[in-house]
N, C-alpha and C positions, 0 to 999 in steps of 0.2 A: 870547442862546444860538445853538448855532449849530444849524442842523437843515437835515434834504433831504428834498425832498417827493417820495414813492416815490410809486405807483400801482399797480393792482391788477395790470397786467401787468409791471412790473417786480420784482415783489414775490414772482408766482408764480415767474418763473423766477429768485432766487437762491435762491444753493447754497453748500454749504461747500467751500471747496478748503485742499489742507493745500499746504504751500509750505515747499520747503528757504531759499529766499533767503529770507524772511520772520524766518523762525527764526536764521537764523544770523546779520541786521542786527539781530533781538532779542536775541543773544548780544555783538554789539559792543557796543548799549546799557546788557547787565549789567556789559561790562567798563569801560567809560567808566565807568559811577558806583560799580562797585567794592563796593558792600555787596550782603547777600543776604538773600533773606527768612526763608530756614529753611537747617536741615545740607546738604540735598541741594546748595544754591547756594553756601553756602559752601567746602564741600568743591570743587568744580567752581571755584570763582574760584579758589581754595587753588593747583590742577593749573593752570589757564592765564595768571591775570593778571600773575603775574612777568614771564613770556614777550612777553604782549602790550605791556607797559611798556615793556620792553630794545626790542621795533622801534619803537615811537615815538620813545623815548628815542635812537634816533638815526635817525632822521627826521624832521625836525621839522615839517617841510611837513607833511605830513600827519596831524601829532599835531594842528596849525595846523586842518586840514580835519576832523576830528574835531568838535575843539570848536565850531567853525564851523557844522555841518551839524547837529549833536546841539541845536539849539537850547534856550531853555529850555519855549518856548509853542511853537514850530512846528520841523518836521524838513525839509529840504532836497528838496523837492520829487522829485532824481531818483534820491538815494539810495534810496528806495522806491517802486519801480514796481508799479500792484498786481498782483496774484500772477496769473495765469492757473490754466486746469484744466491737470495735467497738467506743467508747465512744470516742468524739472528745474534744479538750480543753474546747469548752466553757461549753459543758454538765458535764468534770467532774468540771471545777473551779464552777460551780454553784451549785454542790454539798458541797466544802467549803464553802462558804455562805453563803448556807442553814443551818450551825449547828448552836445548841443553842448557846444565849452565856453562860448560865451557865455552858454547858459540853466543851465549850471553854475555859472555867476559870479552870474549874478540869483539862483537859488535860495535859493544861500549868503549873497546879500546881506537876502532875506527872514528865514528862519530866524535871523542875526545882530541883526535890528533897526536896521540901518545899515549904511555904507560896507563894502566890504570891505576888510582887511587890505593890506599891500603883499603881501606874500609873498601871497598868494591871488591875484592877479592875474596867472592864469598858463593856460594851456590845457590840460596834461595830470591838470588835477585829476579827471574822469573817471575814466583810469586808475588813477589812485591811489587811489581811493576802490573801485572793482572790482578791485585788487589788494589792497584791504586786506579787502575781503572776503574773496577767495581763503583768503588766510590763515586767517582765523578759522574759515572751514567747515573748512579742510583739518586743520589743528590741534584743532581745540575743538570742531567741531559734528560732521563727518563719522562719526572712529570712534564714537559711540554716536548714530547717526543712526536705526539700526534701532528702536531702544529710543523715541528722542524721538517716531519716527512712528508707533508704536502707541500711545503716549498720546495724543496727537492725533488718530489714529483712534478711539478710546475716546469722548474729551469726543464731537468727530461725532453719534458712535452717542447719546450721552446727550442733545443735543440735539436729535438731530432726534426721537428720542422724545418729547423734550419738546413738538414741534410738533404730533405726532398729542392728546397732552391737554390743553392751552391753546394749540395755534394760535401764528402766526408774534409775536403781541403778546407772550407769554408768555416767549419765545424772546430778544427784542430788548432785553424789557425786562430780561432777570439777562444780557445779554452781555457787558456791561465798567460801568463807573462811567463816570456821567454820562449814557450811550448806554440812552432810554427811546423807547415806543411813544410819541407823541400821540397819536393818532386825527386823524379827516380826511386821511389818506396825509400824518402831517409824523414821520418820525425824528428824534428830536435826536440829535446826536453830543457833544457836549459842552457846558460851560456857558459856553464865551466868543462875546465878541459878533460872529460871523462874519457875514455875509449866507446868507439857505437859498441853495440850489443845487436846479438840476431837473433827478431822474433819469431820466422817461418815457423808456419805450425803451431804457435805459440795462441792463447786467449789475452784479448787485451780487451781491455775494461776501462771505462770513465767513472770516476766517483767521483758526483758531488757535495759539496761540506760546505755548510754555513758559516763556521769561526773562523774563516781563514782568507788570507790577503793572496798567497799564491801557492798555497798548495804542496805536495811532496809525490812522490814516486815511491813505489814497491814490487816488490815480485818473489815469485817462486819461483827459481830456475827447474825445468826451459818451459815449464809449462805455460804459465800465467804472470800476466805483467801488468801493471794498473796505472793510472793517472789518474790523480786526487787533486781536485781542483775546487777553487771558489763558486758559489754556485752565483745565481742573477738570485731577486727577491727579497720578498719582505724582508727578514732575517740579515740580507748584506744592504740595507737601505739606510742613507742618511736623515731621514725624513723630511727632506724636503723636495718638494714637486714645482716643478717649472711649467705652468701653463702659457700655450700660445695666447697672446691676448687678443687677437679675432677669432681664437677658438673659444676661449671664456666669453667673450659678448656672445657668440653666436648659441651656445648648447647653457650656459651657463655655467659659472665655475667649475662646484661640485660635481658634473656631470662633465665637464670637461677635463675635471681632473683625472675621474676612472677612466676614461676611455686615452688617456696619457699615461697610467699605468699600465694598460693593457699590452703596450709592448713584449710584455713578455707575459704570458698564462699566468691568470690567479683566481683562486676561490674565491666565492663571496665572503666567509669567512678572513681571509686576507685583506679584501679591498675592506670591509669593516674594521680591522685591526689597522691600516696599515694608514687609511684615511680619519679615522674616528668617526664616522658617521654610524648613523645606526643600522641595522637591519632593512628596516624596509626602507630607506631612502637608498641603499646602496639597492636592491632588488627592483625597486622602482626606477633607477636609473640603467642599469642591466637589460631589465625591459625594453626602456626604450631605445637603447639601444641595437639591441637584437632587432626589434621591428624595425630600426632603420637600415640594416643592414651591414652597420660600421661594429658589430663584434660577430664572432662565434663562442661556442661551446662546446666541448668535446669531453668524455668521460677519460678520468687517467686513473686506476687503480677503484679507490672508494669515493674519490673526489671530483667533483665536474668542474673544467677550468674552464673559464673564457680568455678570448684575446683577439687580436683586433683584424678582422679582414683587409684585404687589397683593398677596400672601400676606404676602411678607416684609418689606415697607412698613407692612402692619398691625403686625404682630410687632413691629419695632422702635419703633414709635409706641405702642403698649398696655406696652410695659417701662418708661415710666417714665422722668421725669427725671435719677433719680437716677443717674451714672456714676462708672466709675471710669476713673483717667487711665492710662492706656497707653501707655509710650512703646517704639518697638519699634528692634529696636535693626537698625543699617543704615541707619535711616531712607528717605529720597527715592535713594540714593546705589545700593539694590540690590547693594550688596555682599555682604548676608547674616549679616553682623557674626556674632559669635565665641557668639551662643544659635540655635538653629533652631526655639526654641518662639514668639518674638516678644515679649511679654510674660512676665518673670522670674517674677514673682509666681505664677506659676497652679503651680508646683509642676512644674512637665513636667521633665523630665531631659534633653531635646532636643528633643523634639518638637510641646511646642506645648499636649499636651493630657495632662497624667496621665492623666484615666481611662480612655484608651483601654488605656497598659499595650503601648505597640506601639511601638518606639525604633528600628524598621526604618526605613528610608524606601523600603526596595522596596512597599509594600503603597498599591496604588492609583498607580502608575507613571502617569507620562504618556505619552501617544502622541506628540504631539512639542512638547517643550519650549521648541522655538525657536519658533513661534506662537503657546504659549500655548494650545494645543489641552488643555484638561484633561480628554481624555478617558480615565478609568480601565481600567487594565487590570487592575486585580485585583493577585492578590501571584505575582511572578514566575512564570510558565511554568503558571500556573493556567487551565486549557484552558475552551474554551467552554462555555455553559448546557448546550447539547446533548448536547456530548462529555460533558460530566459523569453527567449524567443516565443513559445511556448503561451507564458505568463501573460506576455505582450498580447499576441492576438486572446487571450483570453479574457485580459481586464478591456480589449475592446471591444467584443461582443457582449459586455458586461453594460459597458458605458451607451452605447449603442441601442441595448434593451431596455434602459432607461430612459433616454432620450424619449423614444418609441413609445411607452408609458404614458409617461410625462403628456405627451403630444394629442396621445388619447385622451387622456384626463382633461385637458384643457378643450377638448371638441364635445366632454360629455359620453366619451365611451366606455365600455368595460372592457372585461376582455371578454367574454362572450355574449357581450350583445351593444345594441346601442340604446341608451338608457335618454329618453326626452328633456330638454334641459328646464322643462317649466315640473317634470314630476315624473314618477316612476309609474308602473303599468299599476292599476290596482292589485292589491294584495291574494285576492280571489283567483286572477288570472294565472291559466297554467299556460304549460309551453307552447299551447297550441290554441291559447286565445281565449280560452272557452272562462267562463266565469260563472261558479256555481250551478243553479240548475241548468247546466248546459250550453245558452248560449254563450255569444262573445260579450266578452266585457265590453262598453263604450271605450271607444278609441284605441282599441288593440290589437293588430294584424297577428298574423300567425306567429310571427317571429318573438312576437313583444314588444315591438318598436310603436312605442305612444306618438299618435298624430293628434291633429289638431280636432276635436268634434265638428 
């Protein structure tokens, strides 16, 4: 088996890196294989595979380069430079283009496991490979890179949290098929009989990609080694959710489905995409789950990600093994589907939870849909909590004054004095009760109150 010797210093400096070049190469591998693992990949292949095949049909040399470089047991090293932190796609593909022609031919011979075909005995192989990667990036990856990046960041957050719970060994064991921590500083990379490599003092980076089942490894000896692994998340989803029946009965199928999804951190926009529910519906579910202490949120880059708390995990585990299979409309594509309720069988008219009886998506509108920040703002135009309390006190005061006024009117009282039920004081009476020539008007007191004669 192939394994790396990793000392404590190297492991302590290990980090996760999101790489647009690695994601692009993973997509090139998916285009080359042409086999989808779930509905989201199937839709992506339907959209991009025909154009990719037309391009290679018109360029036989590049087509042969791809077949040689993506060998069955080995990938040509120059196609997969070890990712660097903060490196953009342009910087990464420039390193592919800068490969020496003789080195590219030697790498292709290794991946082929034999001599190169005559058509590949040329010096423009690095430039051709870089041009193909640029084409895949421009046409098939960059249009939805923001969404892919959020999925990758969510995976990093989930695995970083696992480090705090189970240590690096737990993370490395679950990284990808064939990779596990053997102990004594040994990290198994695969089951192939390759000689061990010494990584002491080197940088070890862990790189998630969406369009892969197994991943790969790459290195720039002696300073950098990378393990590229398939991430968990929306784009790695098969579109099927299994919600425990008891949990669905307790929370409602749609809200239980959201809680079930949050075993891995996800943003609001990711939840909208994978469940097919509307933005307002997802925001309302998140608000209720947050207030109940079943989920928590944390910021990752420009996204806000939600995940289950310990209480949420206990609730999921306590719900029992019985599960109802729910297929989400829209699947991993994030197109929302024709229904906004996710599971059609929950009886919801479009909001995914018929028990709430609210088909307006304006309830719990999100503060920032692009970043997935599920900061519920309540109903449209709803004032702040302090302002609401002040308005309520003011309304109660006005109502009390109206009731008091009606009571005085019923008793024949004015705001400034009393008037007898049988009539007002004579027009000539003054405030002091004087009438005309200085005498008091009959029946008028000093305060103008009318009395019986």
